C-alpha positions as CSV (number, residue, x, y, z in Angstrom):
1,M,85.0,122.1,91.7
2,D,85.3,119.2,89.9
3,K,89.6,118.5,89.4
4,K,88.9,116.5,86.0
5,N,87.7,119.3,84.3
6,T,89.9,122.0,85.6
7,L,93.3,122.9,84.3
8,I,96.4,121.0,85.4
9,K,99.3,123.5,85.8
10,V,102.6,121.1,85.4
11,A,106.0,122.2,86.8
12,M,109.1,120.8,85.6
13,A,112.6,120.7,86.6
14,D,115.2,118.5,85.0
15,D,119.1,119.4,83.4
16,H,118.5,117.0,80.4
17,V,117.1,119.4,78.2
18,L,116.3,117.0,75.4
19,L,114.1,115.0,77.6
20,R,112.1,117.6,79.8
21,D,110.8,119.0,76.5
22,A,109.8,115.9,74.8
23,L,108.0,115.4,78.3
24,A,106.6,119.0,77.9
25,N,105.5,118.5,74.7
26,L,103.9,115.3,75.5
27,I,102.3,116.7,78.4
28,N,100.5,120.0,76.7
29,N,98.8,117.5,74.6
30,F,97.0,115.8,77.3
31,N,93.4,117.1,77.7
32,N,94.2,119.7,81.4
33,C,97.2,119.7,81.5
34,R,99.8,122.6,80.9
35,V,103.2,123.2,82.0
36,T,103.9,126.2,83.0
37,I,107.6,125.9,84.5
38,A,110.7,124.1,82.7
39,S,113.7,124.6,84.5
40,N,117.0,123.3,84.6
41,N,117.4,122.8,88.3
42,G,115.5,122.8,91.2
43,K,116.8,126.6,92.1
44,E,115.5,127.8,88.9
45,L,112.4,126.1,89.6
46,T,112.1,127.4,93.3
47,Q,112.8,130.9,92.4
48,A,110.3,131.1,89.6
49,I,107.7,129.6,92.3
50,A,108.9,132.0,94.6
51,N,108.3,134.5,91.9
52,G,104.1,134.0,91.9
53,Q,104.3,131.0,89.4
54,V,102.9,128.5,91.6
55,P,102.3,125.2,89.8
56,D,99.3,122.3,91.1
57,V,102.0,119.7,90.0
58,V,105.8,119.3,90.0
59,I,108.0,116.6,88.4
60,L,111.3,116.5,89.6
61,D,114.6,114.7,88.5
62,L,116.5,113.6,91.5
63,N,119.9,114.0,90.1
64,M,120.2,117.8,89.1
65,P,122.9,120.2,89.4
66,V,122.8,123.4,92.0
67,M,119.4,121.9,93.3
68,N,118.8,118.3,93.1
69,G,115.2,117.0,93.4
70,Y,115.6,116.0,97.0
71,D,116.4,119.4,98.2
72,T,113.7,120.7,95.9
73,A,111.2,118.8,97.5
74,L,112.2,119.7,100.9
75,W,112.1,123.5,100.1
76,L,108.7,122.8,98.2
77,Q,107.2,120.8,101.8
78,K,108.4,123.9,103.8
79,N,107.2,126.5,101.9
80,Q,104.4,125.1,99.1
81,P,103.4,121.6,101.2
82,G,100.1,122.2,98.6
83,I,101.8,121.2,95.6
84,K,101.8,118.0,94.9
85,I,105.7,116.2,93.7
86,L,106.2,113.3,91.5
87,M,109.6,112.8,91.1
88,L,111.7,111.2,88.0
89,T,113.9,108.4,89.2
90,M,115.7,105.1,88.4
91,Y,116.3,104.4,91.6
92,D,113.3,102.0,93.7
93,S,115.3,100.6,96.2
94,E,113.5,101.0,99.7
95,I,116.2,103.4,101.5
96,A,115.4,105.8,98.4
97,L,111.8,105.6,98.3
98,I,111.6,106.1,102.2
99,R,113.8,109.1,101.9
100,L,111.8,110.6,98.8
101,L,108.6,109.8,101.3
102,Q,110.1,111.6,104.0
103,S,110.7,114.7,101.6
104,G,107.3,115.1,100.8
105,V,107.2,113.4,97.1
106,K,104.0,112.4,96.6
107,G,104.8,109.6,93.4
108,F,107.0,108.1,91.7
109,L,108.1,107.8,88.0
110,K,110.3,106.0,86.2
111,K,112.1,108.3,82.8
112,D,110.8,105.0,80.5
113,I,107.3,105.8,81.4
114,H,104.3,105.4,78.9
115,P,102.4,107.9,78.1
116,N,99.1,107.2,79.3
117,E,100.6,105.8,82.7
118,L,102.5,109.6,83.1
119,Q,98.7,111.2,82.4
120,F,97.0,109.0,84.9
121,A,100.0,109.7,87.5
122,I,99.6,113.6,87.3
123,Q,95.7,113.4,87.0
124,Q,95.6,110.8,90.0
125,V,97.9,112.7,92.2
126,V,95.8,115.9,92.1
127,Q,92.6,113.9,92.6
128,S,94.1,111.8,95.6
129,G,97.1,113.2,96.7
130,F,99.4,110.6,95.5
131,Y,100.3,108.0,93.0
132,Y,102.1,105.0,93.4
133,S,102.6,102.2,91.1
134,Q,102.4,98.5,92.0
135,N,106.0,98.3,91.5
136,T,106.4,100.9,94.3
137,T,103.2,100.0,96.4
138,G,105.0,96.2,96.2
139,R,108.6,97.6,97.9
140,L,106.6,99.8,100.2
141,A,104.6,97.2,101.8
142,G,107.4,94.8,102.4
143,L,108.9,96.8,104.7
144,F,105.7,96.8,106.9
145,R,105.0,93.0,106.7
146,R,105.5,91.5,110.1
147,G,108.6,89.6,110.9
148,D,112.0,90.1,112.2
149,D,113.7,90.3,109.0
150,N,110.8,93.0,107.3
151,E,111.3,95.0,110.6
152,L,115.2,95.2,110.5
153,A,115.0,96.0,106.8
154,L,112.5,99.1,108.0
155,Q,115.2,100.4,110.2
156,K,118.1,99.7,107.5
157,S,115.7,102.3,105.2
158,I,115.4,105.4,107.9
159,L,118.5,106.9,107.6
160,G,118.8,110.3,110.0
161,D,120.0,113.6,108.0
162,I,123.4,113.3,110.0
163,E,124.1,109.4,108.5
164,I,122.6,110.6,105.0
165,E,124.9,113.6,105.2
166,F,128.1,111.5,106.6
167,L,127.5,108.8,103.8
168,K,127.6,111.8,101.2
169,L,130.5,113.2,102.3
170,S,132.1,109.5,102.6
171,C,131.8,109.5,98.9
172,T,134.5,112.4,98.3
173,E,138.1,112.8,99.2
174,M,138.4,114.2,102.1
175,T,139.5,112.5,105.1
176,Y,137.8,111.3,108.3
177,K,139.2,114.0,110.2
178,E,137.8,116.6,107.4
179,I,134.6,115.5,108.0
180,A,134.3,115.4,111.3
181,S,135.0,119.4,111.0
182,S,132.5,119.8,107.9
183,M,129.9,118.1,110.0
184,N,131.0,120.3,112.9
185,L,131.5,116.8,115.4
186,N,134.6,116.1,117.3
187,P,136.7,112.8,115.1
188,R,135.7,109.9,118.2
189,S,131.9,110.7,117.2
190,V,132.4,110.5,113.2
191,D,134.3,107.8,114.3
192,N,131.4,106.4,116.2
193,L,128.8,107.4,113.3
194,R,130.8,105.5,110.9
195,D,130.8,102.4,112.8
196,N,127.0,102.1,113.8
197,L,126.4,102.4,109.8
198,F,128.8,99.7,109.2
199,S,126.6,97.6,111.1
200,K,123.6,99.4,110.5
201,L,124.4,98.5,106.3
202,D,126.0,95.4,106.7
203,V,129.3,96.6,104.8
204,K,132.7,96.7,106.5
205,S,134.7,99.3,105.0
206,R,134.6,103.2,103.7
207,I,134.2,101.8,99.8
208,G,131.2,99.5,101.4
209,L,129.7,102.8,102.1
210,A,130.2,104.7,99.0
211,M,129.0,101.9,97.1
212,Y,125.6,101.6,98.9
213,A,125.1,105.2,98.7
214,I,125.3,105.5,95.2
215,K,123.1,102.0,94.8
216,H,120.7,103.5,96.8
217,G,120.8,106.9,95.2
218,L,122.2,109.1,97.5
219,V,125.2,110.6,95.9
220,S,125.5,110.7,92.1
221,F,128.4,111.4,89.7
């Protein structure tokens, strides 16, 4: 089957209705694309897919209420691994890119993307399985170049699920004791987790952890 001439079914999830509708209208004007799902959040999208509306490509906003782009990508990776995921995000730091790649994302789009690039990205992810802009490729390639500094950068960019959860909770008003209870850890384990992240991320306080999490798109407000 010639994928270039086959209709590509596109699903979208973005709580910004004006932007989502504008992108949907734009995509519907592409020769071989049709938006079949336009959702406000990941929960609406996954419910539609679970009910049988399976698209070829999903375009996700990273920051959404109810169910964000990262959690939606994890659900798709587990339940519909054949669907190609493109992520709309303003975050292009290494840690954000690595985390999203681990969740099954196949490409990244900025919200100010040119229509021609959007069309190319959709077609490319269907035909080759991925789409990365020159900027994204450069950032990822830099992590894997040889050298002690780049090895350290790579280590910093790969955070475990427990570390990610702790960073998110550190951005709330919860005390460390409350964080420990929420994560089903003892307070000493949380202290060790905090101190390890201080060292790993080169920060010196809880405020530093929160600023790091916000800067790299791990939390949003």
